[in-house]
C-alpha atoms as one frame of an Amber mdcrd trajectory, in Angstrom:
protein
  23.824   8.160 -10.922  24.228  11.977 -11.722  24.354  14.115  -8.748  20.701
  15.454  -9.642  19.231  11.726  -9.746  20.961  10.187  -6.338  19.073  13.546
  -5.051  15.604  13.548  -6.428  16.067   9.105  -5.941  16.512   9.942  -2.614
  13.344  12.221  -2.420  11.347   9.994  -3.591  12.317   7.497  -1.240  12.136
   9.152   1.766   8.343  10.829   0.205   7.767   7.120   0.246   8.927   6.014
   3.381   5.918   8.698   4.808   3.775   7.008   2.983   3.973   3.987   4.210
   4.360   4.958   7.488   0.824   6.565   6.258  -0.721   3.055   5.411   0.997
   1.514   8.811  -0.148   3.734  11.545  -3.494   3.818   9.371  -3.250  -0.667
  10.069  -1.826  -0.466  12.967  -4.449   1.353  14.302  -7.800  -0.042  13.065
  -6.012  -3.718  14.165  -6.316  -2.238  17.823  -9.394  -0.475  17.405 -11.038
  -3.546  15.341 -13.321  -5.817  17.397 -13.653  -8.407  15.261 -11.056 -10.981
  15.455 -11.678 -11.058  11.693 -10.826  -7.965  10.571  -8.202  -7.555  13.755
  -5.751  -9.875  11.884  -6.760  -8.844   8.311  -5.256  -5.369   9.707  -2.444
  -6.482  11.138  -1.326  -8.634   7.712  -2.103  -5.007   6.111   0.376  -3.787
   8.707   2.757  -5.990   8.296   2.833  -5.521   4.460   3.178  -1.886   4.997
   6.395  -2.667   7.571   7.531  -4.688   4.738   7.560  -1.509   2.252   9.185
   0.649   4.888  11.471  -1.788   5.173  12.603  -2.509   1.997  12.517   1.340
   0.963  14.464   2.223   4.476  17.757  -0.662   2.732  17.548   1.260   0.230
  17.350   4.246   0.985  20.472   4.217   3.449  22.108   2.898   0.102  21.631
   5.282  -2.130  23.704   7.755   1.207  26.474   5.768   1.851  27.061   4.765
  -1.533  24.553   6.566  -4.039  23.377   3.694  -5.506  20.430   1.285  -5.329
  21.089  -1.731  -2.729  21.155  -4.333  -5.366  19.811  -6.919  -3.027  16.755
  -5.540  -3.237  16.483  -3.693  -6.736  13.780  -7.120  -6.866  11.758  -6.961
  -3.771   9.152 -10.062  -5.073   8.881 -12.041  -8.246   6.494 -10.861 -10.953
   3.813 -13.231  -9.342   3.442 -12.373  -6.274   3.366  -8.628  -6.744  -0.324
  -7.331  -5.729  -0.816 -11.589  -4.541  -2.091 -10.113  -1.239  -5.294 -11.230
  -1.128  -8.572  -9.745   1.244 -10.539 -13.315   2.725 -13.942 -14.204   2.778
 -14.012 -13.839   7.045 -12.534 -10.555   6.564 -15.547  -9.489   4.307 -17.980
 -10.434   6.469 -16.188  -8.182   9.382 -16.470  -5.354   7.412 -20.143  -5.524
   7.329 -20.626  -5.962  11.124 -18.727  -2.113  11.453 -19.048   0.849  10.448
 -15.063   2.297  11.529 -13.858  -1.065   9.206 -15.792   0.428   6.632 -14.431
   3.666   7.149 -11.000   2.354   7.350 -11.533   0.635   3.673 -12.647   4.243
   2.555  -9.549   5.778   3.675  -7.101   3.272   2.692  -8.753   3.056  -0.622
  -7.286   6.695  -0.980  -4.376   6.035   0.398  -3.078   3.577  -1.952  -4.894
   5.483  -4.880  -2.306   8.372  -3.792   0.824   6.014  -3.573   0.512   4.337
  -6.414   0.024   7.069  -9.025   2.966   8.597  -6.575   5.103   6.004  -7.039
   3.878   5.786 -11.367   5.335   9.453 -11.475   8.263   8.229  -9.767   9.075
   5.531 -12.640   7.649   7.449 -15.140  10.082  10.534 -13.995  12.950   8.333
 -13.447  15.906   9.215 -16.106  18.230   6.396 -13.731  16.646   3.132 -14.803
  16.738   1.123 -11.379  14.597   4.096  -9.754  12.265   3.500 -12.429  12.633
  -0.339 -11.603  12.458   0.214  -8.067   9.228   3.057  -7.893   7.445   0.054
 -11.012   7.606  -2.663  -8.278   6.412  -0.427  -5.832   3.422   0.842  -8.044
   2.334  -2.891  -8.623   2.647  -4.059  -4.983   0.195  -0.648  -3.902  -2.572
  -1.651  -6.883  -2.641  -4.584  -5.935  -4.119  -3.630  -2.272  -5.658  -0.055
  -3.948  -7.757  -2.351  -6.363  -8.844  -4.653  -3.770 -10.081  -2.354  -1.364
 -11.547  -0.507  -4.537 -13.836  -3.563  -5.056 -14.494  -3.767  -1.198 -15.117
  -0.520  -1.030 -18.080  -1.156  -3.670 -19.587  -4.087  -2.233 -19.676  -2.225
   1.779 -22.052   0.711  -0.285 -24.164  -2.162  -1.828 -23.936  -4.272   1.183
 -24.865  -0.562   3.165 -27.300   0.020   1.478 -29.450  -3.408   0.220 -29.466
  -3.625   4.797 -31.491  -0.911   5.187 -34.103  -1.494   1.865 -31.970   1.406
  -0.588 -30.524  -0.816  -2.865 -30.834   0.165  -7.096 -33.807  -0.158  -8.519
């Protein structure tokens, strides 16, 4: 990898780590504040997912800093079937209908995940190095799975909120 490609990769990984920390902190805080046990459990699972993404990125960061190369053992973090496999379950959906706090966390999560997906796709598209592209394409697919599920949940919650108040669309 050329020197400027290496610096670009390092900068992108640093930004990505901060992005994952934001999600991790959001879900940890939501888990601590959630009153419903199903909501708490799901937020803890989401925090674990973000913690895994952060660890994946930190291994790469350490390798880039020490060797100037991507960590070869971490280039394909999951099989294609596993990427985006995270499922938000019905118990979590039911718990969200009971709390405005949890509903707000879902709305914030939609924005966070969308920004992460956009950033990872942009880095992948601009990467000249094939390994950099591969790492960020995987990250984009990971976060895209979360984003799509949160978008669906946000729509359901919005519809449910207005329906419960007699403002359902005609």
